[in-house]
N, C-alpha and C positions, 0 to 999 in steps of 0.2 A: 504494500500500500504506500510505498515511497517511490517516487519517480522524478526524473528531470523533465521540465517543461521548457524546451528550448535551451539556449546556452546561458541564461541568466537567472534561472529559477529552479528550485527543488520544491516539490510538493509532498506533504505528509498528510494522508487521510487519517488524522489522529483519532477522530471519533469512531471510525470503523475499527481501528486497532484496539482502542482502550474503552470505548463506550462512554467517553466523557470529554470534557475540555481539558486542555493542558493548563497547568498552574503556572503562575509567574516564576516560581522557583524552578520548575521543569524547563521553562523557556530559557532561563539564565544558565541552567546546566547545559542545554544544547548550545548556547552561545559560547560557553567555555570550550566545549569539544570542537566546535567549528573554528575557533580562533587559532587552533594549532595548524590549520590548513589554509585559512584565508583571512586577510586582514580586515577588509571592509565588507559588510553585509548588513541586511535588515532581516528581522524575523517578524512575520505578520501572522497573528493568531486570529482566525475569523470563524464566525458562524455563518454558514451559507444555507439559504433556503431555496429549494428547487421545486418547481411545480410543472407538471406535464399531464394534461388530461385529468384523470382521477388519482394520480399519484403525487404524493407530497413527500419531500425528504428534507431533513435538516442534517447538515454535515459540518462537523468541526474540522477545520483544515489549518495546518501550519505551513506557511510558505517561507522559504529562505530565498531572498532576492539579492543579487549582486549587481553592481553598476557595470562592470566590464565583463564581456563574454568570457566564459571559462571553457577550457577544452574538454574533450570527452573523458580523458583520464582523471582530471580534477573533479568533474561532475560525478564520476563513479565513486571517488573517495568521499565526496560530500553526501551522496546517496547512502553509502555504507554507514557513515557517522549518524545520519538522521535515522536510518533504519534501526541501528543498535539503540539509539536514544529512545525511539518510540516503543520498541519491544521492551526495554527496561522499564519505562514508565507504565506500560500495560501490566507487566509482571508485578510491579510494586502496588498498583492500585487499578483495578479493572471494574467497570460497571457493566453488568449484562444488559443487553438491549432486548426488550420484549416488544413484539408487534402490538400496535394499537388495535383495540377491538371495535 
């Protein structure tokens, strides 16, 4: 559930992985891990609502955005860091998602 979106952004479908929103402390932990590989970046934590016909979805997503394009190798490293971070967060604290009735 972690993937690169072009050469300037990594996306983490955090809500799907953990069933909840990322905490401020978890975002700061991700920033510390990323700083070992990249100097300048932004982390955006957002709640997205999507609607299509009779389907509604709310998704908590974390995006890592960089100003300058990053090459494929660097993107792979950042995806690995984000994936380990998200898996660790989910292992520490997970909320089961139940379908609405």
